C-alpha positions as CSV (number, residue, x, y, z in Angstrom):
1,M,50.9,37.7,5.6
2,A,53.0,38.1,8.7
3,L,56.4,36.4,8.6
4,F,58.5,35.8,11.8
5,G,62.3,35.7,11.2
6,S,65.0,38.3,10.3
7,K,65.8,37.1,6.8
8,K,64.3,35.1,4.1
9,T,66.8,32.3,3.4
10,T,64.8,30.0,1.1
11,D,66.4,28.8,-2.1
12,I,63.5,28.9,-4.6
13,S,65.4,26.7,-7.2
14,S,65.6,23.9,-4.7
15,S,61.8,24.0,-4.1
16,K,62.6,23.5,-0.4
17,I,61.0,26.0,2.0
18,R,62.5,26.5,5.4
19,P,60.0,26.8,8.2
20,I,57.9,30.0,8.2
21,V,55.9,31.1,11.1
22,V,52.6,32.8,10.2
23,R,49.7,34.1,12.2
24,T,46.4,33.8,10.3
25,Q,42.7,33.2,10.6
26,N,42.5,31.3,7.3
27,V,45.0,28.4,7.2
28,A,44.0,27.1,3.8
29,K,44.4,30.6,2.2
30,E,47.8,31.1,3.8
31,L,49.1,27.8,2.5
32,V,48.0,28.7,-1.1
33,S,49.7,32.1,-0.7
34,V,53.0,30.6,0.5
35,A,53.0,28.0,-2.3
36,K,52.4,30.7,-4.9
37,T,55.1,32.9,-3.5
38,Y,57.7,30.1,-3.6
39,G,56.5,28.5,-6.8
40,V,55.7,25.1,-5.3
41,S,52.6,23.0,-5.2
42,V,50.5,23.4,-2.1
43,D,50.5,19.6,-1.8
44,K,54.2,19.8,-1.0
45,L,53.6,21.9,2.0
46,D,52.8,20.9,5.6
47,F,52.3,22.9,8.8
48,N,52.2,22.6,12.5
49,I,49.8,24.4,14.9
50,I,51.9,26.4,17.4
51,E,49.1,28.2,19.1
52,V,45.3,28.7,18.9
53,Q,43.7,31.9,20.2
54,T,39.9,32.2,20.4
55,Y,38.1,35.6,20.5
56,T,34.5,36.4,21.2
57,R,32.3,39.5,21.3
58,M,28.7,40.4,21.9
59,N,27.7,43.3,19.7
60,N,25.0,45.8,20.8
61,N,22.4,47.3,18.5
62,G,24.5,46.7,15.4
63,K,27.6,48.3,17.0
64,D,30.7,46.1,17.0
65,A,32.1,45.5,20.5
66,E,35.8,44.8,21.3
67,W,37.1,41.2,20.7
68,E,38.0,39.4,23.9
69,E,40.2,36.4,24.1
70,V,38.7,33.3,25.7
71,D,40.7,30.5,27.3
72,S,40.5,27.3,25.3
73,N,39.4,25.3,28.4
74,R,36.4,27.6,28.8
75,L,35.2,27.4,25.2
76,R,32.8,24.5,25.9
77,E,31.2,26.4,28.7
78,I,29.7,29.0,26.4
79,S,25.9,28.5,26.7
80,E,23.5,27.5,23.9
81,E,21.6,30.8,24.5
82,T,24.8,32.8,23.8
83,L,25.8,30.7,20.8
84,L,22.3,31.2,19.2
85,N,22.3,34.9,19.8
86,A,22.7,36.8,16.5
87,D,24.9,39.5,18.1
88,F,27.4,37.0,19.4
89,Q,30.5,36.4,17.3
90,I,33.4,34.0,17.6
91,K,36.7,33.6,15.7
92,Q,40.0,31.9,16.0
93,M,43.6,32.9,15.1
94,Y,46.2,30.3,14.4
95,E,49.9,30.6,14.7
96,I,51.3,28.0,12.4
97,E,54.6,26.9,11.1
98,I,54.6,26.2,7.4
99,F,57.4,24.0,5.9
100,S,58.0,21.6,3.0
101,K,57.0,18.0,3.5
102,S,59.9,15.9,4.7
103,N,61.3,13.1,2.5
104,K,61.7,10.8,5.6
105,E,59.2,7.9,5.9
106,D,55.8,9.0,6.9
107,L,54.3,6.6,9.5
108,Y,50.8,7.5,8.4
109,K,51.1,7.6,4.6
110,N,48.8,4.7,4.2
111,F,46.4,5.9,6.9
112,K,43.8,7.6,4.6
113,L,42.0,10.2,6.7
114,A,39.7,13.0,5.6
115,V,37.6,15.5,7.5
116,G,34.3,16.6,5.9
117,A,31.0,18.2,6.9
118,N,27.4,18.1,6.0
119,A,25.7,20.7,3.8
120,T,25.1,23.1,6.7
121,K,28.6,22.6,8.2
122,C,26.9,21.8,11.5
123,K,28.2,18.2,11.7
124,V,31.9,17.4,11.0
125,Y,33.0,13.8,10.3
126,L,36.2,11.9,10.3
127,S,36.4,9.4,7.4
128,I,38.8,6.5,7.3
129,Q,39.1,5.1,3.8
130,K,38.7,1.4,3.1
131,G,42.2,-0.2,2.7
132,S,43.8,2.2,5.1
133,Q,46.7,0.6,7.0
134,V,48.3,1.8,10.3
135,S,50.6,0.4,12.9
136,Y,50.5,1.3,16.6
137,N,53.2,3.4,18.2
138,P,53.3,5.1,21.6
139,R,52.7,8.5,20.1
140,F,49.7,7.4,17.9
141,E,46.9,8.9,20.0
142,K,48.5,12.3,20.4
143,E,49.6,12.4,16.7
144,L,46.1,11.3,15.5
145,L,44.5,14.2,17.4
146,V,47.1,16.6,15.8
147,L,46.3,15.2,12.3
148,I,42.5,15.7,12.8
149,N,42.9,19.2,14.2
150,K,45.2,20.2,11.3
151,R,42.5,19.0,8.8
152,K,39.8,20.8,10.7
153,V,41.5,24.2,10.7
154,R,42.5,23.7,7.1
155,A,38.8,23.1,6.3
156,G,37.9,26.3,8.2
157,M,36.4,24.5,11.3
158,L,36.9,25.8,14.8
159,I,38.7,23.5,17.2
160,N,38.2,23.0,21.0
161,I,34.5,23.9,20.6
162,F,31.6,21.8,19.4
163,D,34.0,18.8,19.5
164,E,33.3,17.2,22.9
165,M,33.2,13.8,21.3
166,L,36.6,14.1,19.6
167,D,38.8,12.8,22.5
168,K,36.6,9.8,22.9
169,A,36.6,9.0,19.2
170,V,40.4,9.3,19.1
171,S,40.8,7.1,22.2
172,K,38.6,4.4,20.7
173,I,40.6,4.3,17.4
174,S,43.9,4.3,19.3
175,A,42.7,1.5,21.7
176,H,41.7,-0.7,18.7
177,I,45.0,-0.2,17.0
178,R,47.0,-0.8,20.2
179,I,45.2,-4.1,20.7
180,E,45.6,-5.3,17.1
181,E,49.0,-3.6,16.7
182,E,48.4,-3.4,13.0
183,V,45.1,-2.7,11.4
184,I,43.9,-2.8,7.8
185,Y,40.4,-1.3,7.4
186,D,38.1,-3.6,5.3
187,K,35.4,-1.0,4.9
188,N,35.0,2.8,5.0
189,E,34.3,4.2,8.4
190,T,32.7,7.5,9.3
191,I,32.9,9.0,12.8
192,L,31.2,12.2,14.1
193,I,33.9,14.4,15.6
194,A,32.0,17.8,16.0
195,E,28.4,18.9,16.1
196,S,27.1,22.4,16.5
197,F,23.6,23.8,16.3
198,E,21.6,22.7,13.3
199,P,19.2,25.4,12.2
200,T,15.5,24.6,11.6
201,P,14.6,25.7,8.0
202,T,11.9,28.2,7.4
203,T,8.7,26.7,5.8
204,D,7.0,28.8,3.2
205,D,3.2,28.8,3.1
206,S,1.6,26.3,0.7
207,I,-1.7,25.1,-0.7
208,I,-2.3,21.3,-1.0
209,L,-5.1,20.1,-3.3
210,H,-5.7,16.7,-1.6
211,Y,-8.7,16.0,-3.9
212,D,-6.5,16.2,-6.9
213,K,-4.3,13.3,-6.0
214,K,-2.4,11.8,-8.9
215,E,-1.8,8.1,-9.0
216,E,1.9,7.1,-9.3
217,I,2.7,5.3,-12.4
218,G,5.3,2.5,-12.3
219,K,8.0,2.1,-14.9
220,N,6.2,-0.9,-16.4
221,D,2.7,0.4,-16.0
222,K,0.7,1.4,-19.1
223,V,-0.3,5.0,-19.1
224,D,-4.0,5.5,-19.6
225,Y,-4.1,8.6,-21.7
226,A,-7.9,8.4,-21.9
227,S,-8.2,9.1,-18.2
228,R,-7.8,12.8,-17.5
229,G,-9.7,13.2,-14.3
230,F,-12.7,15.1,-15.7
231,I,-14.3,14.9,-12.2
232,K,-12.8,14.4,-8.8
233,S,-15.2,12.5,-6.6
234,V,-15.1,13.1,-2.8
235,E,-16.7,11.6,0.3
236,A,-18.2,13.3,3.3
237,G,-15.5,14.0,5.9
238,E,-12.7,13.9,3.3
239,L,-9.9,16.5,3.5
240,L,-10.1,18.4,0.2
241,I,-7.8,21.4,0.4
242,E,-5.2,22.4,3.0
243,Y,-3.5,25.7,3.5
244,R,-0.3,25.3,5.6
245,K,0.8,28.6,7.2
246,A,4.4,29.7,6.9
247,K,6.6,28.9,9.8
248,L,9.8,30.9,10.6
249,G,12.7,28.6,11.1
250,K,15.1,28.6,14.1
251,P,18.6,29.9,14.0
252,G,21.7,27.8,14.2
253,R,25.5,28.2,14.3
254,D,27.8,26.0,12.2
255,C,31.2,24.5,13.2
256,R,33.0,27.5,11.6
257,G,31.4,29.7,14.2
258,E,29.1,31.4,11.7
259,F,25.6,32.4,12.9
260,M,22.9,31.0,10.7
261,K,19.9,33.2,10.5
262,P,16.6,31.6,9.1
263,K,15.3,33.2,6.0
264,E,12.1,35.1,6.0
265,P,9.1,33.0,4.8
266,I,7.6,33.6,1.4
267,L,3.8,34.2,1.6
268,D,2.5,33.5,-1.9
269,N,-0.4,31.0,-1.3
270,K,-2.8,32.6,1.1
271,P,-6.3,31.4,0.0
272,T,-8.3,33.9,-2.0
273,F,-11.1,31.4,-3.0
274,T,-14.4,30.9,-1.3
275,V,-16.5,27.8,-0.5
276,D,-20.2,27.2,0.1
277,E,-22.0,25.2,2.7
278,T,-21.0,21.8,1.2
279,I,-17.5,22.4,2.4
280,R,-16.6,23.3,6.0
281,V,-13.6,25.3,7.1
282,E,-11.4,24.4,10.1
283,E,-8.6,26.9,11.0
284,S,-5.8,26.3,13.5
285,K,-2.4,27.7,14.3
286,L,-0.9,25.5,11.7
287,G,-3.2,26.3,8.8
288,I,-6.7,26.0,7.3
289,K,-8.4,22.7,6.4
290,Y,-11.3,22.5,3.9
291,I,-13.4,19.4,4.5
292,A,-16.3,17.9,2.5
293,N,-19.7,18.0,4.2
294,E,-21.3,15.5,1.7
295,N,-20.6,13.0,-1.0
296,G,-20.2,14.1,-4.6
297,Y,-17.6,15.7,-6.8
298,I,-15.6,18.9,-6.3
299,S,-16.4,21.9,-8.6
300,Y,-14.4,25.1,-9.0
301,E,-16.2,27.9,-10.7
302,N,-15.9,31.7,-10.4
303,N,-13.2,31.3,-7.7
304,K,-15.6,29.2,-5.5
305,Y,-15.2,25.5,-4.5
306,Q,-18.4,23.5,-3.9
307,I,-19.5,19.9,-4.0
308,K,-22.0,18.9,-6.6
309,T,-23.7,15.6,-7.4
310,E,-24.9,16.0,-11.0
311,V,-22.9,16.5,-14.1
312,D,-24.4,17.3,-17.5
313,V,-22.1,16.6,-20.5
314,G,-22.8,16.5,-24.3
315,E,-20.7,13.4,-24.8
316,I,-18.0,11.3,-23.1
317,S,-15.1,10.7,-25.5
318,F,-11.4,10.8,-25.8
319,K,-11.5,14.3,-27.3
320,T,-13.8,15.8,-24.7
321,T,-13.8,14.5,-21.1
322,G,-11.8,11.3,-21.4
323,S,-12.7,8.4,-19.2
324,I,-14.5,9.3,-15.9
325,A,-13.7,7.5,-12.6
326,S,-15.7,8.2,-9.4
327,E,-16.3,6.1,-6.3
328,L,-19.6,4.2,-6.6
329,D,-20.7,5.5,-3.2
330,A,-19.8,9.1,-4.0
331,D,-23.4,9.9,-5.1
332,V,-22.2,11.3,-8.4
333,S,-24.8,11.3,-11.3
334,I,-23.9,12.0,-14.9
335,N,-26.4,12.9,-17.6
336,V,-25.0,12.4,-21.2
337,K,-27.1,14.5,-23.5
338,E,-25.9,13.3,-27.0
339,A,-29.1,11.8,-28.5
340,N,-27.9,11.8,-32.1
341,A,-28.4,8.2,-33.4
342,V,-25.4,8.5,-35.7
343,K,-23.0,9.5,-33.0
344,D,-21.9,7.7,-29.8
345,A,-22.8,9.5,-26.5
346,I,-20.2,7.2,-24.8
347,G,-17.2,7.1,-27.2
348,S,-15.1,4.0,-28.1
349,G,-12.9,2.7,-25.3
350,M,-14.3,5.0,-22.6
351,N,-14.5,3.7,-19.0
352,I,-17.0,5.3,-16.7
353,E,-17.5,4.7,-13.0
354,V,-20.1,6.7,-11.2
355,S,-23.1,6.2,-8.8
356,E,-25.7,6.9,-11.5
357,I,-25.5,7.5,-15.2
358,H,-28.3,8.5,-17.7
359,V,-27.2,8.2,-21.4
360,E,-29.6,9.7,-23.9
361,G,-27.7,8.2,-26.8
362,N,-25.6,5.2,-27.7
363,V,-22.7,3.4,-26.0
364,G,-19.7,2.9,-28.3
365,S,-17.4,-0.1,-28.9
366,G,-15.2,-1.2,-26.1
367,A,-16.8,1.2,-23.6
368,T,-17.5,0.1,-20.0
369,I,-19.9,1.5,-17.5
370,N,-19.8,0.6,-13.8
371,A,-22.5,2.2,-11.7
372,V,-25.2,1.6,-9.1
373,K,-27.9,2.7,-11.6
374,A,-27.5,2.9,-15.4
375,I,-30.1,4.1,-17.9
376,I,-29.2,3.8,-21.6
377,D,-31.9,5.4,-23.9
378,G,-30.0,4.4,-27.1
379,Q,-28.2,1.2,-27.9
380,T,-25.1,-0.6,-26.7
381,H,-22.4,-1.8,-29.0
382,K,-21.7,-5.5,-29.1
383,T,-18.3,-5.0,-27.4
384,S,-19.6,-2.7,-24.7
385,E,-20.1,-3.8,-21.1
386,I,-22.6,-2.3,-18.5
387,T,-22.4,-3.3,-14.8
388,A,-24.9,-1.9,-12.3
389,E,-27.3,-3.0,-9.6
390,D,-30.2,-1.4,-11.6
391,I,-30.0,-1.3,-15.4
392,K,-32.4,0.0,-18.0
393,I,-31.4,-0.3,-21.7
394,H,-33.4,0.5,-24.8
395,V,-31.5,-1.6,-27.4
396,H,-29.0,-4.1,-26.0
397,K,-26.2,-5.8,-28.1
398,G,-23.4,-5.9,-25.6
399,L,-22.8,-7.4,-22.1
400,A,-24.9,-6.4,-19.1
401,H,-24.3,-7.5,-15.5
402,G,-26.6,-6.4,-12.7
403,G,-29.4,-7.0,-10.2
404,D,-32.6,-5.8,-11.7
405,V,-32.1,-5.5,-15.5
406,H,-34.8,-4.2,-17.8
407,V,-34.2,-4.3,-21.6
408,T,-36.7,-3.0,-24.2
409,R,-35.1,-4.9,-27.1
410,L,-32.4,-7.6,-26.9
411,E,-30.5,-8.0,-30.1
412,H,-28.1,-10.8,-29.6
413,G,-26.6,-9.3,-26.5
414,S,-25.9,-11.0,-23.2
415,I,-27.5,-10.3,-19.8
416,D,-26.5,-11.7,-16.4
417,G,-28.6,-10.6,-13.5
418,D,-30.9,-11.5,-10.6
419,F,-34.2,-10.4,-12.1
420,V,-34.3,-9.8,-15.8
421,E,-37.2,-8.4,-17.8
422,V,-37.0,-8.2,-21.6
423,S,-39.8,-6.6,-23.7
424,Q,-38.6,-8.0,-27.0
425,A,-35.9,-10.7,-27.4
426,L,-34.5,-11.0,-30.9
427,G,-31.8,-13.4,-30.1
428,G,-29.3,-13.3,-27.3
429,K,-28.3,-14.9,-24.0
430,V,-30.0,-14.3,-20.6
431,N,-28.8,-15.7,-17.2
432,A,-30.7,-14.8,-14.1
433,K,-32.6,-16.1,-11.1
434,E,-35.9,-15.0,-12.6
435,I,-36.5,-14.1,-16.3
436,V,-39.6,-12.5,-17.9
437,I,-39.8,-12.0,-21.7
438,D,-42.8,-10.2,-23.1
439,L,-42.2,-11.2,-26.7
440,C,-39.7,-13.9,-27.6
441,A,-38.5,-14.3,-31.2
442,S,-35.8,-16.7,-32.2
443,Y,-32.3,-17.8,-31.1
444,V,-32.7,-16.9,-27.4
445,K,-30.9,-18.9,-24.8
446,A,-32.5,-18.2,-21.4
447,T,-31.1,-19.9,-18.2
448,A,-32.6,-19.3,-14.8
449,S,-32.4,-20.9,-11.4
450,R,-36.0,-20.2,-10.4
451,S,-38.3,-19.3,-13.2
452,I,-38.6,-18.4,-16.9
453,E,-41.8,-16.7,-18.1
454,I,-42.6,-16.1,-21.8
455,K,-45.7,-14.0,-22.4
456,K,-45.7,-14.2,-26.2
457,L,-43.7,-16.7,-28.3
458,Q,-43.2,-15.8,-32.0
459,G,-40.0,-17.7,-33.0
460,S,-38.1,-20.9,-32.8
461,E,-34.6,-22.3,-32.0
462,N,-35.0,-21.1,-28.4
463,I,-33.6,-22.9,-25.4
464,F,-35.1,-22.4,-22.0
465,T,-33.1,-23.9,-19.1
466,I,-33.5,-24.3,-15.4
467,D,-30.1,-24.7,-13.7
468,P,-29.9,-24.4,-9.9
469,L,-26.2,-23.9,-10.3
470,M,-26.5,-21.2,-12.9
471,K,-25.0,-18.6,-10.6
472,K,-21.2,-19.0,-10.2
473,D,-21.3,-18.6,-6.4
474,T,-24.0,-21.3,-6.1
475,K,-22.0,-23.7,-8.3
476,N,-18.8,-23.0,-6.3
477,G,-20.9,-23.6,-3.1
478,V,-22.1,-27.0,-4.3
479,D,-18.6,-28.0,-5.6
480,E,-17.1,-27.1,-2.2
481,N,-20.0,-28.9,-0.4
482,K,-19.3,-32.1,-2.4
483,G,-15.6,-31.9,-1.7
484,S,-16.3,-31.4,2.0
485,I,-18.7,-34.4,2.0
486,T,-16.2,-36.7,0.4
487,R,-13.5,-35.7,2.9
488,L,-15.8,-36.0,5.9
489,K,-17.2,-39.3,4.8
490,T,-13.6,-40.8,4.6
491,S,-12.8,-39.4,8.0
492,V,-16.1,-40.6,9.6
493,D,-15.5,-44.1,8.2
494,S,-12.0,-44.2,9.6
495,L,-13.2,-43.0,13.0
496,K,-15.9,-45.6,13.1
497,K,-13.3,-48.4,12.6
498,D,-11.2,-47.0,15.4
499,V,-14.2,-46.7,17.7
500,D,-15.2,-50.3,17.0
501,K,-11.5,-51.5,17.5
502,Y,-11.0,-49.8,20.9
503,S,-14.5,-50.7,22.1
504,T,-13.8,-54.4,21.4
505,L,-10.4,-54.1,23.1
506,I,-11.8,-52.6,26.3
507,E,-14.7,-55.0,26.4
508,K,-12.3,-58.1,26.2
509,N,-10.0,-56.7,28.9
510,M,-12.6,-55.3,31.3
511,A,-12.7,-58.3,33.6
512,S,-8.9,-58.3,33.9
513,F,-8.9,-54.5,34.5
514,N,-11.4,-54.8,37.3
515,D,-9.3,-57.6,38.9
516,V,-6.2,-55.4,38.8
517,K,-8.2,-52.5,40.2
518,K,-9.4,-54.6,43.1
519,R,-5.9,-55.8,44.0
520,L,-4.5,-52.3,43.9
521,L,-7.1,-51.1,46.3
522,Q,-6.2,-53.9,48.7
523,Y,-2.5,-53.0,48.5
524,K,-3.3,-49.4,49.2
525,K,-5.6,-50.2,52.1
526,N,-2.9,-52.4,53.8
527,G,-0.1,-49.9,53.1
528,V,1.8,-52.3,51.0
529,K,3.8,-51.1,48.0
530,M,2.0,-51.8,44.8
531,P,3.8,-53.9,42.2
532,E,5.1,-51.8,39.2
533,S,3.6,-54.2,36.6
534,F,0.1,-53.8,38.1
535,V,0.3,-50.0,38.2
536,K,1.6,-49.9,34.6
537,K,-1.2,-52.2,33.4
538,Y,-3.8,-50.1,35.2
539,K,-2.6,-46.8,33.7
540,Q,-2.4,-48.3,30.2
541,F,-6.0,-49.4,30.4
542,Q,-7.1,-46.0,31.6
543,K,-5.3,-44.3,28.7
544,T,-7.1,-46.7,26.3
545,Q,-10.5,-45.7,27.9
546,A,-9.6,-41.9,27.6
547,H,-8.6,-42.4,23.9
548,L,-11.9,-44.2,23.1
549,S,-13.8,-41.3,24.7
550,V,-12.0,-38.8,22.5
551,L,-12.6,-40.9,19.4
552,K,-16.4,-41.2,20.2
553,K,-16.7,-37.5,20.7
554,E,-14.9,-36.7,17.4
555,Y,-17.0,-39.4,15.6
556,A,-20.2,-37.8,16.8
557,Q,-19.2,-34.3,15.8
558,K,-18.1,-35.2,12.3
559,S,-21.2,-37.4,11.8
560,D,-23.4,-34.5,12.6
561,Q,-21.4,-32.2,10.3
562,L,-21.7,-34.8,7.5
563,K,-25.5,-35.0,8.0
564,L,-25.7,-31.2,7.8
565,L,-23.7,-31.0,4.5
566,T,-25.7,-33.8,3.0
567,T,-28.9,-32.0,3.9
568,R,-27.5,-28.8,2.3
569,T,-26.8,-30.6,-1.0
570,A,-30.4,-32.0,-0.9
571,S,-31.7,-28.5,-0.5
572,F,-30.0,-27.4,-3.7
573,Q,-31.7,-30.3,-5.4
574,D,-35.1,-29.5,-3.9
575,N,-35.0,-26.0,-5.5
576,I,-35.3,-27.5,-8.9
577,F,-38.6,-29.1,-8.1
578,D,-40.0,-25.6,-7.3
579,A,-38.6,-24.1,-10.5
580,R,-40.9,-23.4,-13.5
581,I,-40.8,-22.6,-17.2
582,I,-43.9,-20.8,-18.3
583,N,-45.1,-20.0,-21.8
584,R,-48.3,-18.0,-21.7
585,D,-48.7,-18.3,-25.5
586,R,-49.0,-21.4,-27.8
587,W,-45.8,-23.2,-28.8
588,V,-44.6,-22.5,-32.3
589,G,-41.5,-23.8,-34.2
590,Y,-38.7,-25.8,-32.7
591,N,-38.0,-24.9,-29.1
592,E,-36.4,-26.8,-26.2
593,I,-36.9,-27.0,-22.4
594,R,-34.1,-28.2,-20.2
595,F,-33.8,-28.9,-16.5
596,K,-30.4,-29.7,-14.9
597,L,-30.3,-31.9,-11.8
598,I,-27.5,-31.9,-9.2
599,D,-27.8,-35.3,-7.6
600,P,-27.6,-37.4,-9.7
601,P,-25.9,-34.9,-12.1
602,M,-28.0,-35.1,-15.2
603,E,-29.8,-32.9,-17.8
604,L,-33.4,-33.5,-18.8
605,S,-34.7,-32.2,-22.1
606,Y,-38.2,-31.7,-23.5
607,K,-39.3,-30.3,-26.9
608,P,-42.9,-29.0,-26.8
609,Q,-44.9,-29.9,-29.8
610,E,-45.8,-27.0,-32.2
611,G,-49.3,-25.8,-31.5
612,S,-49.3,-27.2,-28.0
613,S,-51.0,-25.1,-25.4
614,E,-49.2,-26.6,-22.4
615,K,-48.1,-23.6,-20.4
616,I,-46.2,-24.5,-17.1
617,F,-43.4,-27.0,-17.0
618,A,-41.6,-28.5,-14.0
619,V,-39.4,-31.5,-13.3
620,V,-41.1,-34.3,-11.3
621,E,-39.9,-37.6,-9.8
622,V,-42.0,-40.2,-11.5
623,E,-40.3,-43.1,-9.7
624,D,-37.6,-43.4,-7.1
625,G,-34.5,-41.9,-8.8
626,E,-36.3,-41.3,-12.1
627,F,-37.2,-37.8,-13.2
628,E,-39.1,-36.2,-16.1
629,I,-40.2,-32.8,-17.4
630,K,-43.9,-32.5,-17.3
631,A,-46.6,-29.9,-17.8
632,V,-48.1,-29.0,-14.4
633,K,-51.1,-26.8,-13.3
634,S,-49.1,-24.4,-11.2
């Protein structure tokens, strides 16, 4: 520490330090040193900046050059190219006067200022704390600049460089306080007062497995521990894997004048795996992309990635694969080989979603399968659910939803499809457009919208129903149609009244209107000003005619729409007359045939006599509005 003065005259016991002049590069360190020497707290010390000297040098090939002083006014002229040169160095020396803080009133004691920087020290901010109070005085702007620069050098930041915006910021604060005379800040304020060159960080190389995306789980979401991503389905054109090459960052220089060299990138992820023709490779300056050429699931074996479409597993259970989820259009097929009748091939609670699945064994309780095509060689549990466009089940006890559904033996299960074929029905529920049962035992409820065919009947307590609204979408369509008809009919009736009203009004006043029109033409021909009352009456009649025209047009449109909707409802009703219930065998036991009509809404019932050979049944209109179920020839 360099001291200027002939003799140290400070009285330590009084804890009062007379001014000491020091030349230093580190103001904060110098203050701590003086405080320690004189046994006082550093908070009791203050300082003034007497002089600032800035030095620069450009080293050459690692050899240090001589420092050269630069005039403060030229500091901001140093080019960006120079400042971002690793061989360029800059430093400042400060001549300061250190002294004990005065006991006299501090005008800025309630003006809570702080100078801070971001993590890289490339941006310096002035913070004014909420609740700060300050009054204007003629020296305020100059003294504020001094306060800021003192805090900057104490924080190790250079002054008179990188701080082009400082003068403007100080002037803005000063102008505000000068206008208000006294200001109390009602919120924290942060102002940028210096900005140097922020470095661009280096990016290390990386591998991103896009196919292995993990769904984010919310705080309140239930975690499905049974789903462990046994297969990862992919689609053609999907980005599977991406290698991002390392990128060297750009240098910077912080507001302390320190050069910031970017770190060398770490290369730990360069691909060592291979791919086959199912995956294409696209390389660029930025990296390498691995893209799927076809649908399926991604497989990684022997350090090779490829896309496959078939998976063979022994069983699907919580202990082995967990639930399996794949896109329905990903063309993934699963073959489950567990054929042991005692064990479940699809374990309890498992959820499977694939394009195709072939299960050689049983489907356990609570299991669900969603596929385009599903084949179950074993049996389904009563709490299981199978959904697919094409379904084949050997023994069915659960729920099945599909398009074409073929079941060898139905044992009190439920089927909902378009075309359903059951070889042997031993109780259960079937809903479809068309149903064919080869052998029907007892307690079967079959409901169709078009036809039910029984090839051999061996039981009783069966109910065969034709219901045009059996399908939910059809029922919703009819309900919506009825609602629309009701609303349209009300509107059409109201429009008809308005059309009649305005037609009568115009008809009654037509002679008067023609007379007014004739007189107005005469006035116009003779160049005489037309009476206002005549003109008003003429325009009012014209408006009435225009309004009637609009009403007639709307009435015609809505009448046509009502006719169309009424015809649509009739078409639903007509379908039931084409529907058939067919028993190719003789009737045995107690069985019931039902037909449900739409308009009027009613249900017809018929119980064929035991031993009867009547085979084909339909609903016919025996009299106007009266319907019966009768045996027909075809």
